[in-house]
VOBA-1610 file (N, C-alpha, C; in pm, whole numbers, padded with zeros to 5 digits, always signed):
BEGIN
Met+00083-00120+00000Met+00000+00000+00000Met+00086+00125+00000Lys+00036+00231-00064Lys+00110+00355-00073Lys+00116+00426+00061Phe+00011+00411+00145Phe+00002+00486+00269Phe+00043+00401+00388Ser+00122+00458+00478Ser+00143+00400+00610Ser+00022+00436+00693Leu+00012+00379+00813Leu-00099+00412+00901Leu-00099+00561+00935Ile+00019+00616+00962Ile+00025+00758+00998Ile-00024+00844+00882Gly+00009+00804+00759Gly-00038+00879+00644Gly-00188+00870+00629Ser-00244+00753+00655Ser-00389+00737+00645Ser-00461+00822+00749Leu-00404+00829+00869Leu-00465+00911+00973Leu-00462+01058+00935Leu-00350+01103+00880Leu-00340+01243+00840Leu-00436+01273+00726Leu-00453+01179+00635Leu-00542+01203+00522Leu-00685+01222+00568Cys-00721+01159+00681Cys-00855+01176+00735Cys-00879+01319+00781Cys-00772+01396+00800Cys-00783+01531+00854Cys-00770+01638+00747Leu-00782+01604+00619Leu-00767+01707+00516Leu-00876+01696+00411Val-00899+01806+00343Val-00982+01809+00224Val-00899+01875+00116Ala-00866+01804+00010Ala-00774+01858-00090Ala-00845+01945-00193Cys-00951+01895-00253Cys-01022+01968-00357Cys-01149+01891-00385Gln-01260+01958-00404Gln-01387+01890-00420Gln-01432+01895-00564Ser-01482+01783-00614Ser-01526+01779-00753Ser-01663+01843-00766Thr-01693+01891-00883Thr-01823+01949-00914Thr-01840+01946-01064Thr-01947+02001-01113Thr-01967+02003-01258Thr-01867+02097-01322Ser-01831+02069-01446Ser-01737+02155-01517Ser-01805+02284-01557Glu-01725+02386-01589Glu-01780+02515-01627Glu-01850+02505-01762Ser-01962+02574-01771Ser-02033+02574-01899Ser-02084+02712-01937Ala-02094+02804-01841Ala-02149+02936-01872Ala-02055+03013-01962Asn-02112+03096-02046Asn-02034+03180-02136Asn-02023+03319-02075His-01904+03349-02016His-01885+03477-01949His-01808+03572-02040Ser-01825+03700-02018Ser-01748+03799-02091Ser-01655+03870-01995Ser-01538+03910-02043Ser-01438+03973-01958Ser-01479+04115-01921Thr-01438+04156-01801Thr-01458+04293-01756Thr-01323+04354-01730Asn-01294+04465-01794Asn-01165+04530-01777Asn-01170+04629-01662Val-01069+04623-01574Val-01058+04714-01463Val-00920+04778-01470Ala-00914+04908-01458Ala-00786+04977-01466Ala-00695+04933-01353Thr-00569+04908-01385Thr-00472+04867-01284Thr-00444+04984-01190Arg-00442+04956-01060Arg-00415+05059-00961Arg-00327+04998-00852Val-00200+05021-00859Val-00104+04959-00768Val-00035+05068-00688Lys-00042+05056-00556Lys+00022+05151-00468Lys+00122+05078-00379Thr+00245+05126-00378Thr+00349+05069-00293Thr+00420+05184-00222Asp+00500+05151-00120Asp+00587+05251-00059Asp+00708+05182+00003Asp+00809+05261+00038Asp+00934+05206+00089Asp+00919+05143+00227Ala+00816+05181+00300Ala+00796+05128+00435Ala+00736+04987+00434His+00687+04944+00319His+00623+04812+00308His+00679+04740+00185Pro+00808+04705+00188Pro+00868+04641+00071Pro+00800+04510+00036Gly+00777+04491-00093Gly+00715+04368-00140Gly+00566+04359-00116Met+00505+04469-00067Met+00363+04470-00039Met+00293+04574-00125Val+00163+04557-00142Val+00082+04655-00213Val-00035+04695-00124Trp-00083+04817-00146Trp-00191+04871-00065Trp-00326+04827-00121Ile-00411+04774-00033Ile-00547+04735-00070Ile-00640+04835-00003Pro-00700+04926-00079Pro-00784+05030-00017Pro-00909+04971+00046Gly-00953+05032+00156Gly-01075+04985+00220Gly-01197+05008+00132Gly-01304+04941+00166Gly-01426+04955+00090Gly-01526+04846+00124Thr-01632+04842+00049Thr-01733+04737+00066Thr-01735+04650-00059Phe-01772+04525-00041Phe-01782+04434-00155Phe-01878+04322-00122Thr-01913+04246-00225Thr-01999+04130-00207Thr-01911+04007-00192Met-01914+03947-00074Met-01834+03829-00043Met-01918+03704-00069Gly-01853+03597-00110Gly-01926+03475-00143Gly-01991+03488-00280Thr-02082+03398-00310Thr-02145+03397-00442Thr-02277+03322-00435Asp-02363+03350-00531Asp-02487+03274-00546Asp-02487+03196-00677Glu-02374+03193-00748Glu-02371+03126-00878Glu-02398+02977-00863Ser-02461+02918-00963Ser-02507+02780-00954Ser-02392+02680-00948Glu-02277+02713-01008Glu-02167+02618-01013Glu-02071+02631-00895Ala-02107+02710-00796Ala-02025+02723-00676Ala-02066+02619-00574Tyr-01983+02603-00473Tyr-02012+02510-00365Tyr-02102+02576-00261Glu-02177+02495-00187Glu-02273+02549-00093Glu-02207+02631+00017Gln-02085+02598+00056Gln-02018+02672+00164Gln-01979+02814+00122Glu-01995+02848-00006Glu-01966+02984-00053Glu-02091+03073-00050Lys-02204+03018-00014Lys-02332+03088-00026Lys-02390+03119+00112Pro-02473+03225+00122Pro-02512+03319+00016Pro-02412+03433+00001Ala-02421+03503-00112Ala-02344+03625-00129Ala-02393+03728-00027His-02302+03807+00027His-02340+03902+00132His-02242+04019+00135Gly-02285+04130+00190Gly-02203+04250+00193Gly-02103+04250+00306Val-01983+04300+00277Val-01876+04311+00377Val-01808+04446+00361Lys-01777+04509+00472Lys-01703+04634+00474Lys-01568+04610+00539Leu-01460+04658+00475Leu-01325+04636+00525Leu-01246+04766+00532Asp-01158+04775+00631Asp-01059+04881+00635Asp-00947+04846+00537Gly-00870+04945+00496Gly-00758+04920+00407Gly-00645+04846+00477Phe-00561+04778+00399Phe-00449+04702+00455Phe-00343+04681+00348Trp-00224+04646+00391Trp-00115+04610+00300Trp-00112+04459+00285Met-00076+04412+00166Met-00071+04268+00140Met+00053+04235+00058Asp+00116+04122+00091Asp+00229+04076+00011Asp+00187+04061-00134Ala+00267+04114-00224Ala+00235+04105-00367Ala+00242+03961-00417Thr+00322+03879-00351Thr+00337+03740-00392Thr+00324+03648-00271Glu+00307+03520-00300Glu+00314+03420-00194Glu+00455+03421-00135Val+00467+03389-00008Val+00599+03381+00056Val+00680+03273-00015Thr+00803+03306-00051Thr+00886+03216-00129Thr+00976+03129-00041Asn+01036+03029-00104Asn+01134+02946-00034Asn+01249+03031+00020Gln+01294+03127-00058Gln+01404+03212-00014Gln+01365+03292+00111Gln+01247+03349+00110Gln+01201+03425+00226Gln+01186+03338+00349Tyr+01130+03220+00329Tyr+01110+03131+00445Tyr+01244+03080+00497Gln+01339+03060+00408Gln+01472+03018+00451Gln+01537+03126+00537Gln+01520+03252+00500Gln+01575+03361+00581Gln+01516+03359+00722Phe+01387+03334+00731Phe+01320+03323+00861Phe+01373+03205+00941Ala+01382+03088+00877Ala+01427+02967+00947Ala+01571+02981+00996Glu+01656+03042+00914Glu+01796+03060+00954Glu+01809+03161+01068Ala+01723+03261+01068Ala+01730+03365+01171Ala+01676+03316+01305Thr+01582+03224+01302Thr+01513+03183+01425Thr+01538+03039+01467Gly+01585+02955+01375Gly+01599+02813+01406Gly+01467+02739+01407Tyr+01363+02800+01353Tyr+01229+02741+01357Tyr+01222+02612+01274Leu+01155+02512+01328Leu+01127+02387+01258Leu+00977+02378+01231Thr+00940+02351+01107Thr+00799+02339+01072Thr+00740+02210+01127Val+00607+02204+01125Val+00537+02084+01173Val+00587+01961+01100Ala+00609+01972+00970Ala+00654+01856+00891Ala+00796+01812+00925Glu+00872+01900+00991Glu+01009+01866+01030Glu+01018+01806+01171Arg+00905+01798+01239Arg+00903+01746+01376Arg+00835+01610+01382Lys+00874+01530+01478Lys+00807+01403+01500Lys+00664+01429+01545Pro+00564+01363+01486Pro+00425+01387+01525Pro+00402+01356+01673Asn+00319+01439+01734Asn+00282+01422+01875Asn+00147+01350+01880Trp+00148+01226+01926Trp+00026+01146+01925Trp-00085+01209+02010Glu-00050+01271+02123Glu-00151+01332+02208Glu-00224+01444+02135Glu-00154+01516+02050Glu-00219+01621+01971Glu-00296+01561+01853Met-00239+01461+01789Met-00304+01400+01673Met-00440+01339+01708Lys-00445+01269+01820Lys-00567+01194+01849Lys-00685+01284+01882Gln-00658+01411+01909Gln-00767+01506+01934Gln-00847+01534+01808Gln-00791+01503+01691Gln-00860+01524+01565Gln-00902+01393+01499Leu-00909+01288+01579Leu-00946+01156+01528Leu-01058+01097+01613Pro-01135+01003+01558Pro-01242+00940+01636Pro-01188+00877+01763Glu-01267+00885+01870Glu-01226+00826+01997Glu-01201+00676+01979Gly-01093+00629+02036Gly-01059+00488+02026Gly-00966+00454+01911Thr-00929+00554+01828Thr-00834+00528+01720Thr-00703+00478+01780Pro-00654+00363+01736Pro-00531+00309+01796Pro-00409+00393+01762Lys-00317+00399+01855Lys-00193+00472+01834Lys-00106+00398+01734Pro-00049+00467+01635Pro+00044+00401+01543Pro+00170+00356+01617Ala+00238+00262+01558Ala+00366+00218+01615Ala+00464+00334+01616Asp+00554+00335+01713Asp+00649+00446+01726Asp+00732+00466+01600Asp+00762+00356+01528Asp+00844+00371+01408Asp+00766+00434+01292Gln+00634+00451+01310Gln+00554+00521+01209Gln+00533+00667+01244Leu+00557+00703+01368Leu+00543+00841+01410Leu+00674+00915+01382Val+00697+00943+01256Val+00819+01009+01213Val+00783+01136+01138Ala+00877+01229+01134Ala+00855+01355+01063Ala+00834+01329+00914Gly+00740+01398+00856Gly+00712+01381+00714Gly+00590+01462+00674Ala+00545+01442+00552Ala+00431+01519+00501Ala+00367+01444+00386Leu+00251+01494+00343Leu+00180+01436+00230Leu+00227+01502+00101Val+00267+01419+00006Val+00323+01466-00121Val+00231+01422-00235Phe+00202+01513-00325Phe+00124+01478-00444Phe+00207+01384-00531Thr+00151+01266-00558Thr+00219+01165-00640Thr+00121+01117-00746Pro+00129+01169-00868Pro+00029+01133-00969Pro+00034+00985-01003Pro-00082+00920-01008Pro-00085+00779-01047Pro-00050+00762-01194Ala-00018+00641-01233Ala+00023+00613-01371Ala-00096+00594-01465His-00217+00596-01412His-00336+00569-01493His-00455+00639-01429Pro-00565+00654-01500Pro-00683+00718-01442Pro-00732+00643-01319Val-00780+00717-01220Val-00831+00658-01095Val-00961+00728-01057Ala-01033+00668-00964Ala-01155+00729-00912Ala-01118+00854-00833Thr-01178+00966-00866Thr-01135+01091-00806Thr-01196+01119-00669Tyr-01272+01025-00615Tyr-01321+01043-00478Tyr-01223+00988-00375Asp-01118+00920-00419Asp-01024+00855-00327Asp-00892+00930-00326Tyr-00874+01021-00230Tyr-00754+01104-00224Tyr-00626+01023-00210Ser-00636+00904-00152Ser-00515+00824-00129Ser-00452+00777-00259Gln-00523+00794-00372Gln-00467+00755-00501Gln-00362+00853-00551Trp-00358+00974-00492Trp-00259+01070-00540Trp-00187+01145-00428Trp-00216+01112-00302Trp-00139+01169-00191Trp-00061+01058-00122Thr+00068+01078-00106Thr+00155+00978-00046Thr+00219+01033+00080Trp+00199+00964+00192Trp+00269+01001+00315Trp+00417+00970+00295Thr+00501+01074+00305Thr+00642+01061+00271Thr+00730+01105+00387Pro+00789+01012+00460Pro+00883+01051+00567Pro+00996+01136+00509Gly+01029+01243+00579Gly+01137+01329+00535Gly+01095+01439+00440Ala+00967+01440+00398Ala+00919+01549+00313Ala+00889+01671+00399Asn+00931+01787+00354Asn+00902+01914+00421Asn+00934+02027+00324Trp+00931+02149+00370Trp+00950+02262+00278Trp+01088+02262+00214Arg+01188+02209+00286Arg+01323+02202+00230Arg+01337+02088+00129His+01256+01985+00145His+01261+01865+00062His+01118+01832+00016Pro+01065+01910-00078Pro+00922+01901-00111Pro+00874+01765-00159Gln+00961+01689-00225Gln+00923+01556-00273Gln+00977+01445-00183Gly+01039+01482-00072Gly+01097+01384+00018Gly+01248+01385+00010Pro+01315+01297+00085Pro+01461+01290+00083Pro+01515+01279-00059Gly+01620+01353-00087Gly+01678+01354-00221Gly+01631+01471-00305Ser+01521+01534-00267Ser+01475+01654-00337Ser+01519+01777-00257Asp+01529+01890-00324Asp+01565+02014-00254Asp+01506+02133-00328Ile+01529+02251-00274Ile+01470+02373-00330Ile+01575+02464-00392Ser+01696+02414-00410Ser+01806+02500-00455Ser+01777+02570-00587Lys+01699+02506-00674Lys+01664+02567-00803Lys+01523+02625-00803His+01464+02634-00684His+01326+02682-00675His+01311+02785-00563Met+01411+02867-00545Met+01408+02962-00434Met+01301+03069-00452Asn+01260+03095-00577Asn+01156+03195-00601Asn+01019+03132-00623His+01004+03005-00585His+00874+02939-00585His+00808+02960-00449Pro+00675+02946-00441Pro+00611+02957-00310Pro+00656+02845-00218Val+00682+02877-00093Val+00715+02774+00005Val+00589+02691+00028Val+00605+02559+00037Val+00491+02468+00059Val+00523+02374+00175His+00431+02283+00203His+00438+02198+00322His+00434+02284+00448Ile+00355+02390+00442Ile+00344+02485+00552Ile+00212+02464+00624Ala+00219+02430+00754Ala+00100+02420+00838Ala+00062+02559+00889Phe-00056+02569+00947Phe-00106+02699+00993Phe-00008+02764+01091Glu+00041+02690+01187Glu+00131+02751+01284Glu+00265+02790+01223Asp+00306+02722+01117Asp+00429+02760+01046Asp+00412+02895+00977Ala+00293+02916+00921Ala+00265+03043+00855Ala+00256+03157+00956Thr+00186+03133+01068Thr+00171+03239+01167Thr+00305+03272+01232Ala+00393+03173+01249Ala+00525+03199+01306Ala+00606+03292+01216Tyr+00600+03268+01086Tyr+00669+03356+00992Tyr+00611+03496+00998Cys+00478+03506+00997Cys+00414+03637+00999Cys+00456+03717+01121Gln+00459+03653+01237Gln+00498+03723+01360Gln+00642+03772+01351Trp+00729+03689+01297Trp+00869+03727+01280Trp+00882+03848+01187Ala+00799+03851+01084Ala+00805+03959+00985Ala+00728+04082+01027Gly+00663+04079+01144Gly+00582+04193+01188Gly+00452+04206+01112Lys+00399+04093+01065Lys+00277+04092+00986Lys+00179+03992+01046Arg+00077+03957+00971Arg-00020+03855+01014Arg-00080+03790+00891Leu-00155+03682+00913Leu-00229+03622+00802Leu-00353+03706+00772Pro-00397+03709+00647Pro-00521+03782+00616Pro-00642+03708+00670Thr-00747+03783+00702Thr-00875+03718+00725Thr-00926+03666+00591Glu-01025+03578+00596Glu-01080+03528+00470Glu-01141+03644+00390Ala-01207+03736+00458Ala-01269+03849+00388Ala-01164+03936+00321Glu-01055+03964+00391Glu-00947+04044+00332Glu-00890+03974+00210Trp-00867+03845+00223Trp-00809+03770+00112Trp-00900+03776-00011Glu-01028+03749+00009Glu-01121+03746-00105Glu-01136+03884-00168Tyr-01146+03986-00086Tyr-01158+04122-00135Tyr-01037+04158-00221Ala-00919+04127-00171Ala-00796+04157-00246Ala-00789+04079-00376Ala-00829+03951-00371Ala-00823+03867-00491Ala-00914+03919-00601Arg-01025+03980-00564Arg-01119+04030-00665Arg-01066+04152-00738Gly-00965+04216-00685Gly-00900+04325-00757Gly-00983+04448-00779Gly-01085+04468-00696Gly-01168+04587-00710Gly-01291+04567-00795Asn-01313+04448-00848Asn-01432+04420-00928Asn-01501+04298-00872Glu-01604+04320-00792Glu-01670+04208-00725Glu-01755+04124-00820Gln-01777+04173-00940Gln-01860+04099-01034Gln-01783+03991-01108Gln-01650+04000-01110Gln-01574+03905-01191Gln-01561+03770-01121Arg-01558+03665-01202Arg-01554+03529-01149Arg-01414+03490-01104Tyr-01313+03543-01171Tyr-01175+03510-01138Tyr-01103+03634-01088Ala-00977+03623-01061Ala-00902+03738-01010Ala-00867+03835-01123Trp-00898+03801-01246Trp-00861+03884-01362Trp-00979+03918-01451Gly-01093+03858-01434Gly-01207+03882-01520Gly-01303+03766-01515Asn-01381+03748-01621Asn-01483+03644-01623Asn-01453+03529-01718Asp-01348+03540-01797Asp-01305+03429-01883Asp-01185+03361-01819Phe-01189+03230-01810Phe-01079+03157-01747Phe-00950+03176-01825Arg-00959+03173-01959Arg-00842+03196-02045Arg-00878+03302-02148Pro-00870+03429-02111Pro-00905+03535-02207Pro-00813+03531-02329Gln-00874+03524-02445Gln-00802+03516-02573Gln-00699+03402-02572Gly-00732+03294-02500Gly-00647+03176-02497Gly-00527+03186-02405Lys-00515+03293-02328Lys-00397+03316-02244Lys-00417+03256-02105Phe-00317+03184-02057Phe-00322+03132-01921Phe-00295+03245-01823Met-00380+03256-01721Met-00369+03363-01623Met-00326+03312-01485Ala-00316+03181-01470Ala-00280+03124-01340Ala-00223+02985-01360Asn-00149+02939-01261Asn-00089+02806-01265Asn-00187+02704-01209Thr-00255+02632-01300Thr-00349+02529-01260Thr-00314+02399-01333Phe-00403+02302-01328Phe-00378+02169-01383Phe-00449+02155-01517Gln-00374+02120-01622Gln-00435+02090-01752Gln-00421+01940-01781Gly-00517+01886-01852Gly-00512+01744-01882Gly-00616+01669-01802Gln-00587+01544-01770Gln-00680+01460-01695Gln-00631+01446-01551Phe-00709+01497-01457Phe-00671+01489-01316Phe-00702+01349-01263Pro-00613+01290-01180Pro-00485+01344-01132Pro-00363+01287-01204Asn-00386+01203-01305Asn-00275+01123-01359Asn-00201+01188-01475Asn-00258+01291-01538Asn-00194+01344-01658Asn-00202+01495-01663Asn-00104+01561-01605Asn-00095+01707-01615Asn-00010+01739-01738Ser-00073+01794-01839Ser-00003+01821-01965Ser+00096+01936-01953Gly+00080+02020-01850Gly+00171+02132-01833Gly+00160+02236-01943Glu+00042+02247-02002Glu+00023+02339-02113Glu+00051+02484-02073Asp+00032+02516-01944Asp+00058+02652-01898Asp+00205+02676-01867Gly+00289+02573-01889Gly+00432+02586-01866Gly+00483+02520-01740Phe+00390+02468-01656Phe+00432+02411-01528Phe+00348+02289-01492Thr+00411+02192-01430Thr+00339+02076-01378Thr+00343+02072-01226Gly+00419+02161-01165Gly+00422+02177-01020Gly+00407+02324-00989Thr+00463+02369-00877Thr+00459+02512-00849Thr+00538+02589-00954Ala+00503+02714-00970Ala+00573+02803-01062Ala+00641+02914-00983Pro+00747+02974-01037Pro+00802+03093-00970Pro+00693+03197-00950Val+00694+03263-00835Val+00593+03366-00811Val+00607+03475-00919Ser+00497+03535-00953Ser+00491+03640-01056Ser+00507+03586-01197Ser+00489+03456-01217Ser+00498+03400-01353Ser+00377+03436-01438Phe+00267+03473-01374Phe+00144+03506-01445Phe+00105+03650-01410Pro+00019+03713-01489Pro-00012+03855-01467Pro-00071+03882-01330Ala-00041+04001-01278Ala-00099+04046-01152Ala-00244+04091-01174Asn-00321+04092-01065Asn-00456+04148-01074Asn-00447+04301-01062Pro-00557+04374-01072Pro-00548+04520-01073Pro-00485+04582-00948Tyr-00485+04512-00837Tyr-00418+04564-00717Tyr-00268+04537-00717Gly-00220+04460-00816Gly-00079+04426-00820Gly-00043+04300-00745Leu-00141+04213-00723Leu-00121+04087-00651Leu-00106+03973-00751Tyr-00004+03890-00728Tyr+00024+03777-00816Tyr-00024+03646-00752Asp-00067+03554-00837Asp-00099+03416-00795Asp-00206+03409-00688Met-00303+03500-00691Met-00415+03486-00599Met-00500+03365-00636Ile-00485+03323-00759Ile-00551+03200-00804Ile-00442+03104-00850Gly-00450+02978-00808Gly-00354+02877-00851Gly-00220+02886-00778Asn-00127+02805-00823Asn+00009+02791-00768Asn+00007+02722-00634Ala-00036+02789-00525Ala-00044+02724-00394Ala-00166+02776-00319Trp-00235+02685-00250Trp-00341+02726-00159Trp-00280+02819-00055Glu-00359+02914-00004Glu-00309+03012+00091Glu-00393+03011+00219Trp-00322+03006+00332Trp-00388+03009+00463Trp-00451+03146+00488Thr-00564+03146+00556Thr-00620+03267+00616Thr-00631+03242+00766Ser-00666+03346+00840Ser-00674+03332+00985Ser-00807+03276+01033Asp-00908+03266+00946Asp-01042+03225+00988Asp-01052+03075+01014Trp-01128+03040+01118Trp-01172+02902+01132Trp-01265+02869+01016Tyr-01267+02742+00975Tyr-01354+02700+00865Tyr-01484+02645+00920Asp-01594+02705+00879Asp-01728+02661+00915Asp-01809+02659+00787Val-01862+02542+00751Val-01937+02533+00625Val-02060+02623+00627Asp-02109+02657+00746Asp-02228+02740+00758Asp-02196+02884+00797Ala-02072+02926+00776Ala-02028+03057+00824Ala-02112+03173+00769Tyr-02167+03158+00649Tyr-02240+03268+00587Tyr-02390+03266+00616Asp-02437+03166+00688Asp-02579+03158+00719Asp-02622+03283+00795Gly-02732+03342+00753Gly-02786+03459+00822Gly-02723+03590+00781Thr-02633+03588+00682Thr-02566+03713+00643Thr-02634+03783+00527Gln-02723+03715+00458Gln-02783+03773+00338Gln-02860+03901+00374Gly-02837+04007+00296Gly-02905+04134+00319Gly-02839+04219+00426Lys-02730+04171+00485Lys-02660+04246+00589Lys-02526+04297+00537Leu-02469+04396+00606Leu-02335+04445+00577Leu-02249+04415+00700Val-02155+04323+00683Val-02072+04278+00794Val-01944+04362+00797Asp-01910+04415+00916Asp-01798+04507+00929Asp-01671+04432+00973Asn-01570+04429+00887Asn-01440+04368+00918Asn-01452+04232+00987Pro-01517+04135+00923Pro-01537+04004+00988Pro-01405+03930+01010Glu-01399+03859+01121Glu-01280+03779+01153Glu-01311+03630+01156Gly-01428+03593+01103Gly-01462+03453+01092Gly-01531+03398+01214Pro-01575+03272+01206Pro-01646+03209+01318Pro-01555+03180+01436Glu-01616+03142+01548Glu-01540+03117+01670Glu-01487+02975+01678Arg-01535+02889+01588Arg-01487+02751+01592Arg-01499+02688+01455Ser-01437+02573+01441Ser-01439+02499+01315Ser-01560+02406+01313Phe-01625+02396+01195Phe-01738+02304+01180Phe-01742+02254+01038Asn-01725+02123+01022Asn-01730+02060+00891Asn-01783+01918+00909Pro-01910+01893+00879Pro-01967+01759+00898Pro-01894+01649+00823Gln-01827+01685+00712Gln-01753+01585+00636Gln-01620+01550+00701Asn-01577+01629+00796Asn-01449+01606+00864Asn-01466+01652+01009Pro-01554+01583+01085Pro-01602+01636+01213Pro-01498+01646+01323Tyr-01390+01572+01316Tyr-01291+01573+01424Tyr-01178+01673+01400Ala-01161+01716+01276Ala-01049+01805+01244Ala-01078+01948+01287Gln-00975+02017+01326Gln-00982+02160+01353Gln-00923+02230+01230Glu-01012+02293+01150Glu-00973+02343+01019Glu-00974+02495+01012Arg-00879+02548+00936Arg-00877+02689+00901Arg-00909+02702+00752Val-00954+02819+00711Val-00989+02842+00571Val-00863+02860+00488Thr-00855+02788+00377Thr-00753+02814+00275Thr-00825+02858+00148Lys-00756+02942+00070Lys-00820+03007-00044Lys-00731+03002-00168Gly-00793+03011-00285Gly-00723+03039-00409Gly-00691+02922-00499Gly-00701+02799-00447Gly-00665+02685-00531Gly-00514+02673-00549Ser-00473+02579-00633Ser-00331+02553-00651Ser-00304+02499-00790Tyr-00180+02455-00811Tyr-00144+02394-00939Tyr-00215+02262-00961Leu-00288+02214-00861Leu-00362+02089-00874Leu-00511+02109-00903Cys-00555+02233-00916Cys-00696+02257-00949Cys-00716+02237-01099Ala-00809+02147-01132Ala-00829+02106-01271Ala-00972+02131-01315Leu-00988+02172-01441Leu-01121+02198-01495Leu-01211+02076-01489Asp-01154+01957-01497Asp-01236+01837-01497Asp-01256+01781-01356Tyr-01217+01856-01254Tyr-01227+01802-01118Tyr-01290+01899-01019Cys-01257+02027-01024Cys-01310+02119-00924Cys-01314+02260-00980Val-01382+02351-00908Val-01384+02492-00947Val-01336+02578-00829Asn-01230+02536-00766Asn-01177+02608-00651Asn-01079+02718-00689Tyr-01067+02748-00818Tyr-00976+02852-00865Tyr-01050+02984-00884Arg-01136+03019-00788Arg-01213+03143-00790Arg-01198+03213-00655Pro-01207+03347-00651Pro-01191+03418-00523Pro-01288+03375-00415Ser-01411+03341-00450Ser-01510+03304-00347Ser-01493+03162-00296Ala-01420+03078-00369Ala-01404+02939-00327Ala-01332+02931-00193Arg-01368+02833-00112Arg-01311+02819+00022Arg-01315+02672+00063Ile-01207+02624+00121Ile-01206+02490+00176Ile-01146+02497+00316Gly-01170+02392+00394Gly-01111+02380+00526Gly-00990+02288+00521Thr-00883+02329+00586Thr-00762+02249+00594Thr-00723+02237+00740Ala-00696+02114+00785Ala-00658+02092+00924Ala-00539+02180+00959Tyr-00546+02246+01073Tyr-00447+02348+01108Tyr-00306+02293+01119Asp-00293+02163+01146Asp-00160+02105+01162Asp-00115+02029+01039Thr-00179+02054+00925Thr-00147+01982+00802Thr-00079+02074+00702Gly+00041+02036+00658Gly+00107+02102+00548Gly+00118+02004+00432Met+00096+02051+00312Met+00099+01962+00196Met+00180+02028+00085Ser+00205+01952-00022Ser+00293+02001-00127Ser+00226+02103-00219His+00106+02149-00181His+00042+02257-00258His-00013+02366-00165Thr+00038+02377-00042Thr-00017+02471+00054Thr+00089+02570+00102Gly+00064+02700+00081Gly+00154+02805+00123Gly+00077+02919+00187Phe+00125+03043+00172Phe+00058+03157+00235Phe+00120+03288+00189Arg+00053+03397+00222Arg+00109+03531+00210Arg+00061+03611+00332Cys+00123+03725+00357Cys+00094+03803+00478Cys+00027+03935+00445Val-00032+03993+00548Val-00087+04128+00539Val-00039+04210+00657Gln-00062+04339+00650Gln-00023+04431+00757Gln-00125+04543+00762Ala-00168+04577+00881Ala-00267+04684+00896Ala-00207+04818+00861Ala-00291+04911+00825Ala-00247+05046+00795Ala-00188+05110+00921Lys-00082+05189+00905Lys-00020+05256+01019Lys-00014+05405+00993
//
């Protein structure tokens, strides 16, 4: 079997991407003038002006956890123009000696809190540092079984994304991955920043146009041009790499949105600070919510034992024939202690 017991237990605590019907609506692009503001006090960041917008969606091809669409008011904030890179995370790790969750031996007492009562403890030789790595199968498989393309890999972490023998020496400008929630927050604190709320993230991704379906407009490939690093071909066994990449891409490889933000869609899923609750938007329709910080606890009936935070934006594994998570309103829950080979983050900073 591809999975050890520890890998199977971890897989129970994650949701990678949910399938749905493929896109069929004929959308037209909406052009928005680019407006990018930077300053020397916030290197590598762009200013996101405050305002109101419609968060979530009522579109038929969206997932139920994105509904209903509702009004949100936000103060302005600064946001990293790109996902945090391997080079940036290395600077943090070298300065602090920090070890990510994937670099530490799993703590059974913490793990069992996210598992059904009575789950047996794995053997000590299975409780080793590692992470889940995307491993495409050699042939088509049933897409409801995540274990067909996720492999528990001892020794996999942000420094060794594919496991022992792999490294990041030629990928220093790629987004750092295998990052758990606490790994992202540790970096943010070191940098004097924080993770965005889900509302801040979605508002920024929309680029000032709440009507557009993607971070750049309403056509997934305007005039045939790839706008984000996603999966082409047959998921999960055949990524054709038509967009130029079959894994993560260097940050800024695709056009920025009107705020000057790169890779808000695709490349790597991004952590937000919000707990994930599938019913978080219930009761919000017709209201204007002021600077929401998310629910007080995690709730996901499909993963009832996991403590999940919201991740946004999709990744290089989002495929047209499998899911529609490559939209600003899309949202999934990811167990807070889970880092995977398609999960990263970016930071924000309040106005000063």
